[in-house]
C-alpha positions as CSV (number, residue, x, y, z in Angstrom):
1,M,140.0,47.4,-12.0
2,N,139.1,42.9,-11.6
3,L,136.4,41.3,-12.0
4,A,135.0,41.5,-9.0
5,G,135.4,44.9,-8.5
6,F,133.3,45.1,-11.3
7,R,130.4,43.2,-10.2
8,V,130.5,45.1,-6.8
9,A,130.7,48.4,-8.6
10,V,127.7,47.5,-10.7
11,R,125.2,46.0,-7.9
12,S,126.2,49.4,-6.1
13,A,125.1,51.4,-8.5
14,G,121.9,52.4,-9.0
15,G,120.7,52.2,-12.4
16,I,123.2,53.1,-15.0
17,L,126.6,52.6,-14.8
18,G,129.2,54.3,-17.4
19,V,132.9,52.8,-18.1
20,R,135.4,55.3,-19.6
21,T,138.0,53.4,-21.9
22,P,141.7,54.8,-22.8
23,G,140.9,56.5,-26.5
24,Q,137.1,55.7,-26.8
25,G,133.8,57.3,-25.4
26,P,132.3,55.9,-21.7
27,L,130.6,52.4,-21.9
28,I,127.2,52.7,-20.8
29,F,125.4,49.3,-18.7
30,T,122.1,49.4,-17.8
31,Q,120.9,47.1,-14.5
32,V,117.8,44.9,-15.4
33,R,116.7,43.9,-12.2
34,T,114.6,40.2,-12.3
35,A,112.7,38.6,-9.8
36,T,115.1,36.2,-8.3
37,K,115.2,34.5,-5.2
38,R,116.8,37.1,-3.0
39,V,114.7,40.0,-4.2
40,S,111.2,37.9,-3.4
41,G,112.0,36.6,0.0
42,S,114.5,34.9,2.5
43,K,115.5,31.1,1.9
44,T,114.5,30.1,4.5
45,N,110.8,31.6,4.3
46,K,108.3,29.0,5.7
47,N,105.2,30.9,5.1
48,D,102.7,28.2,2.8
49,S,99.0,28.6,2.3
50,A,96.6,26.5,4.4
51,G,95.4,23.2,2.6
52,R,92.2,23.5,-0.2
53,R,90.3,20.7,1.7
54,L,90.0,18.0,-1.0
55,G,88.7,15.0,-1.0
56,P,85.0,13.6,-0.9
57,K,82.5,15.1,0.8
58,A,79.7,12.6,0.9
59,Y,80.4,8.7,0.7
60,E,79.2,5.7,-0.6
61,G,75.5,5.5,0.0
62,H,74.9,8.9,1.7
63,F,72.1,10.9,0.7
64,V,72.5,13.9,-1.1
65,K,70.3,16.8,-2.3
66,P,70.7,19.0,-5.4
67,G,73.4,21.1,-6.1
68,Q,75.2,19.5,-2.4
69,I,79.1,18.9,-3.3
70,I,80.1,15.1,-3.5
71,M,83.9,15.2,-4.4
72,R,86.6,18.4,-4.5
73,Q,89.5,17.7,-6.5
74,R,92.1,19.0,-8.8
75,G,91.9,17.7,-11.9
76,T,89.5,14.3,-12.9
77,K,90.7,11.9,-10.7
78,I,87.0,10.9,-10.2
79,H,84.3,11.5,-13.2
80,P,81.1,12.5,-13.6
81,G,78.4,10.1,-13.9
82,E,74.9,9.7,-14.1
83,N,72.5,12.6,-12.0
84,V,75.8,14.4,-11.2
85,D,77.8,17.6,-13.4
86,I,81.0,19.1,-13.3
87,G,82.5,22.8,-12.1
88,K,85.5,24.3,-13.7
89,D,87.8,23.6,-10.8
90,H,86.7,20.1,-11.1
91,T,83.8,19.9,-8.2
92,I,81.3,17.2,-8.7
93,F,77.8,17.7,-7.4
94,A,74.3,16.5,-7.3
95,K,72.0,17.2,-9.7
96,E,69.2,15.1,-8.5
97,P,68.1,14.0,-4.8
98,G,69.4,10.4,-4.3
99,Y,72.3,8.3,-2.9
100,V,76.0,8.4,-3.6
101,K,77.7,5.5,-5.9
102,F,81.2,5.3,-6.7
103,Y,81.5,3.0,-9.3
104,H,83.5,1.8,-13.0
105,D,81.8,2.2,-16.3
106,P,82.5,-0.9,-19.0
107,F,82.7,1.5,-21.8
108,H,85.6,3.2,-20.1
109,P,87.4,0.6,-17.3
110,L,90.2,3.1,-16.7
111,R,88.3,5.6,-15.0
112,K,86.4,5.9,-11.8
113,Y,82.9,7.3,-11.4
114,V,80.4,9.0,-8.9
115,G,77.2,9.6,-9.7
116,V,73.5,9.9,-7.7
117,S,71.1,6.7,-7.7
118,L,67.5,7.9,-7.4
119,K,66.9,4.7,-5.6
120,K,69.2,3.1,-3.0
121,E,68.3,-0.3,-4.3
122,L,69.5,0.5,-7.7
123,P,73.3,-0.1,-8.7
124,L,75.3,2.0,-10.8
125,P,76.1,2.4,-14.1
126,T,72.2,1.4,-15.3
127,P,72.3,-1.2,-17.8
128,H,73.1,0.1,-21.3
129,F,70.0,-0.5,-22.8
130,S,67.5,-0.6,-20.2
131,P,65.2,2.4,-19.6
132,R,66.4,5.1,-17.7
133,V,64.7,5.5,-14.4
134,R,62.3,8.7,-14.3
135,R,61.8,11.2,-11.5
136,F,59.2,14.1,-11.9
137,G,59.8,15.6,-8.6
138,Y,56.4,15.1,-7.2
139,V,55.1,13.2,-3.8
140,E,51.2,12.3,-3.2
141,L,49.7,14.6,-1.0
142,L,47.4,12.7,1.4
143,D,46.4,15.6,3.6
144,P,43.1,17.2,1.8
145,Q,44.1,20.5,2.6
146,E,47.4,20.4,1.2
147,A,46.0,19.0,-1.8
148,A,43.6,21.7,-2.1
149,K,46.3,24.3,-1.3
150,E,48.7,22.9,-3.9
151,E,45.9,23.0,-6.9
152,S,44.8,26.3,-6.1
153,H,48.5,27.3,-6.7
154,M,49.9,29.2,-9.3
155,S,52.9,31.8,-10.3
156,R,52.7,35.2,-10.8
157,K,52.4,35.6,-14.2
158,E,49.5,32.8,-14.4
159,F,47.8,35.2,-11.8
160,L,48.1,38.2,-13.9
161,Q,47.0,36.6,-17.0
162,Q,43.6,35.2,-15.6
163,D,41.4,37.7,-17.3
164,E,43.0,37.2,-20.7
165,L,42.5,33.4,-20.3
166,A,39.1,33.7,-19.3
167,S,38.5,36.0,-22.2
168,L,40.2,33.4,-24.7
169,K,38.2,30.9,-23.2
170,A,34.7,32.7,-23.1
171,A,35.8,33.4,-27.1
172,K,36.5,29.5,-28.1
173,E,33.1,28.9,-26.2
174,R,31.4,30.8,-28.6
175,R,33.2,29.7,-31.7
176,L,32.6,26.6,-30.3
177,E,28.9,27.0,-30.0
178,E,28.9,28.5,-33.4
179,E,30.1,25.2,-35.2
180,S,27.8,23.1,-33.7
181,K,24.6,25.4,-34.6
182,K,26.1,25.3,-38.2
183,I,26.8,21.4,-37.9
184,E,23.3,20.9,-36.3
185,Q,21.2,22.9,-39.9
186,A,23.2,20.9,-41.7
187,L,22.3,17.5,-40.3
188,R,18.9,18.7,-40.3
189,S,19.2,19.2,-44.4
190,L,20.8,16.0,-45.2
191,V,19.9,13.0,-42.4
192,E,16.8,12.2,-40.1
193,L,17.4,11.9,-36.5
194,N,15.8,11.9,-33.6
195,E,16.7,14.5,-30.6
196,D,18.7,11.9,-29.1
197,E,20.7,11.3,-32.4
198,M,20.7,14.5,-33.2
199,V,23.2,15.6,-29.9
200,M,25.2,12.3,-30.3
201,A,25.3,13.3,-34.1
202,K,26.3,16.9,-33.4
203,E,29.3,16.0,-31.1
204,R,30.6,13.3,-33.2
205,M,30.7,15.6,-36.8
206,L,32.3,18.5,-34.3
207,N,35.4,16.3,-33.2
208,V,35.8,14.9,-36.9
209,A,35.8,18.8,-38.3
210,Q,38.0,19.6,-35.6
211,L,40.7,16.7,-36.2
212,V,40.0,17.7,-39.9
213,T,40.8,21.3,-40.0
214,A,43.8,21.0,-37.0
215,S,45.8,17.7,-38.1
216,K,45.0,17.7,-41.1
217,V,44.0,14.4,-42.1
218,K,41.3,12.6,-44.0
219,S,37.8,12.9,-43.2
220,L,37.2,8.8,-43.1
221,D,40.3,8.9,-41.0
222,A,38.8,11.2,-38.8
223,E,35.8,9.6,-38.2
224,A,37.3,6.0,-37.2
225,H,39.6,8.1,-35.0
226,T,36.1,9.5,-33.2
227,T,34.7,5.9,-33.2
228,F,37.7,4.5,-31.2
229,D,37.9,7.7,-28.7
230,Y,34.3,7.3,-27.9
231,N,34.6,3.2,-27.5
232,Y,37.4,3.8,-25.3
233,S,35.5,6.3,-23.1
234,I,32.9,3.6,-22.6
235,D,35.3,1.0,-21.2
236,L,37.1,3.8,-19.3
237,A,33.6,4.3,-17.8
238,I,33.6,0.4,-16.8
239,R,36.8,0.6,-15.3
240,R,35.4,3.2,-13.0
241,G,32.3,1.8,-11.9
242,D,30.2,4.6,-13.8
243,I,27.9,2.6,-15.9
244,S,27.4,-1.0,-15.8
245,E,28.3,-3.7,-19.1
246,E,24.7,-3.7,-19.7
247,E,24.4,-0.1,-20.2
248,A,27.7,0.2,-21.7
249,D,26.3,-2.1,-24.6
250,D,23.6,-0.4,-25.1
251,K,25.3,2.9,-25.7
252,R,27.6,1.2,-28.1
253,S,24.6,-0.4,-30.3
254,L,23.2,3.1,-30.4
255,Y,26.4,4.6,-31.5
256,A,27.2,1.8,-34.1
257,T,23.6,2.4,-35.7
258,L,24.0,6.5,-35.3
259,V,27.7,6.0,-37.1
260,E,25.7,3.9,-40.2
261,K,23.2,6.4,-40.7
262,L,25.8,9.1,-41.1
263,S,28.3,7.2,-43.0
264,G,27.5,7.4,-46.9
265,N,25.4,10.3,-46.2
266,V,27.3,13.3,-44.6
267,I,31.0,14.0,-44.9
268,V,33.2,16.7,-43.7
269,D,35.2,18.3,-46.0
270,A,38.8,20.2,-45.9
271,K,37.3,23.3,-44.7
272,G,35.5,21.5,-41.7
273,N,32.0,22.1,-43.4
274,V,29.6,19.2,-42.9
275,C,28.5,18.1,-46.6
276,K,26.8,15.9,-48.5
277,A,29.0,12.7,-49.5
278,L,29.6,11.3,-53.0
279,N,30.1,7.8,-54.1
280,A,32.9,6.9,-55.3
281,E,32.0,7.0,-59.4
282,E,30.7,10.5,-59.0
283,R,33.3,11.7,-56.6
284,A,36.1,10.6,-59.4
285,R,33.8,11.8,-62.5
286,R,33.6,15.9,-60.4
287,Q,37.7,15.1,-59.7
288,E,38.7,14.8,-63.4
289,S,35.9,17.6,-64.4
290,I,37.8,19.9,-62.2
291,L,41.3,19.3,-63.3
292,N,40.4,19.3,-66.9
293,E,38.9,23.0,-66.4
294,L,41.7,23.7,-64.2
295,K,44.3,22.8,-66.8
296,D,42.3,24.2,-69.9
297,K,41.1,27.2,-69.1
298,Y,43.3,28.7,-66.3
299,S,46.7,27.2,-67.0
300,G,48.1,30.1,-69.4
301,V,45.7,32.6,-68.0
302,A,47.3,36.2,-65.8
303,L,46.2,35.1,-62.0
304,S,44.1,38.4,-61.6
305,P,42.4,38.5,-57.9
306,E,39.3,37.6,-59.6
307,V,40.9,34.5,-61.3
308,R,42.4,33.5,-58.1
309,K,39.0,33.4,-56.3
310,Q,37.7,31.5,-59.5
311,I,40.4,28.8,-59.1
312,A,40.1,28.4,-55.2
313,S,36.7,27.4,-55.9
314,L,37.1,25.0,-58.1
315,I,40.0,23.9,-56.0
316,E,37.7,24.0,-52.8
317,S,34.5,22.4,-54.4
318,E,32.8,20.3,-51.5
319,A,33.7,16.5,-50.8
320,V,35.7,16.4,-53.8
321,F,39.3,16.6,-52.9
322,D,40.8,16.5,-49.4
323,A,43.0,19.0,-47.8
324,Q,46.4,17.1,-49.0
325,K,45.4,17.5,-52.8
326,Q,44.0,21.3,-52.4
327,E,47.3,22.1,-51.1
328,E,49.2,20.4,-54.4
329,L,46.4,21.8,-56.3
330,R,47.0,25.1,-54.8
331,K,51.1,24.9,-55.5
332,Q,50.2,24.6,-59.1
333,F,47.7,26.8,-60.1
334,L,48.2,29.4,-57.3
335,P,51.7,30.1,-56.8
336,E,52.9,33.4,-55.1
337,S,55.6,34.1,-57.3
338,R,53.2,33.8,-60.8
339,P,52.8,37.5,-62.2
340,I,50.0,38.9,-62.8
341,W,50.5,39.3,-66.6
342,T,51.8,37.2,-69.2
343,L,54.1,37.4,-72.0
344,D,51.3,37.4,-74.5
345,S,49.7,40.8,-72.5
346,I,53.4,42.8,-72.5
347,V,52.5,46.0,-75.2
348,E,55.8,48.2,-76.0
349,I,54.7,51.8,-75.4
350,S,56.8,54.7,-76.4
351,E,59.0,57.6,-74.6
352,D,55.8,60.0,-74.7
353,Q,53.4,58.0,-73.0
354,K,53.6,56.9,-69.6
355,P,50.8,55.3,-68.2
356,K,50.4,54.2,-64.4
357,N,51.4,50.7,-65.2
358,A,54.3,51.3,-67.2
359,T,57.7,48.9,-66.4
360,R,60.9,49.3,-67.3
361,V,62.9,46.6,-68.8
362,Y,66.3,46.7,-70.1
363,D,66.3,45.2,-73.4
364,E,70.1,43.4,-74.2
365,A,69.6,43.1,-77.9
366,A,69.1,47.0,-78.4
367,K,71.2,47.8,-75.3
368,K,68.5,50.2,-74.1
369,V,65.6,50.5,-71.2
370,K,62.2,50.5,-73.0
371,L,58.8,50.6,-71.5
372,F,56.2,48.3,-71.0
373,T,52.4,47.9,-70.2
374,T,49.7,45.4,-70.1
375,A,47.5,45.6,-72.7
């Protein structure tokens, strides 16, 4: 059999072809069919898929909405710029409503970008160090009915939580009323004020107490901030036309007189309580006395619950330490990881005695476990 006949025989055979040679056993050949052009289709097959409709879908200056496709492409022939994004198939779409702009970025001169300008007259790219143009998606409603409808609109989650929000609001109002009554009692015992001054003083000290407890600022800084807020509210009332300049001057002078009466007489401590103010010398003397007592009496003492209460009462003395200093003293004298017993109070016990507070400790020197308890 020549080579041409052998090829024809192999092609005509199904899967396995056997050839016998003289003096030897048969040779087995296995046919492997590959995906050749002859197998897959005809040489003159003209089947072809339709075009993918690539190219720009919105042109220079066209108005687009969020999600609208601007460019379909294969690869990043056009790169995404400002206010647009790109999909996994390189489709560029708008993220904000605006006008399409094709441009070159000076930081990437070989790339061509497409972006969305929020206003028709604004060019792209935006200068690098200029503030960004922000859009919050709000349009002024001139129709009173539409404005009232929009104002009363709420989400389903907010609607379902109205009862809970009302209860929280009522609880907050009750808490503020209780704090206001407590502040009024403290003011009446510390300074002499008439009824009009008492109303203003009560509101002022309540604001100061909220700043001290919530923001952890010093009492003097909170008082200065409250004074600034009051004067600024007077300025806003003048701009709105609610009061005249003469009325504003009277209110400012009355408030300044009240601040002068309160300063030096009352102060808000770190816990938000209104108490008597101490002068600089007396405050420094009390601070030194408390610090010495803490160091001498409570440095090496076991932190039992009673001792913790005593240390906390010294640290939280009225009008002595501010909130920051109190926190430092708590970390120093009231650590969370400090044990309730010291080494001096440990007593070794025998194996026969097993009290409830016994602790097993491994003794490395003796190479055994021993029982200890506190004296």
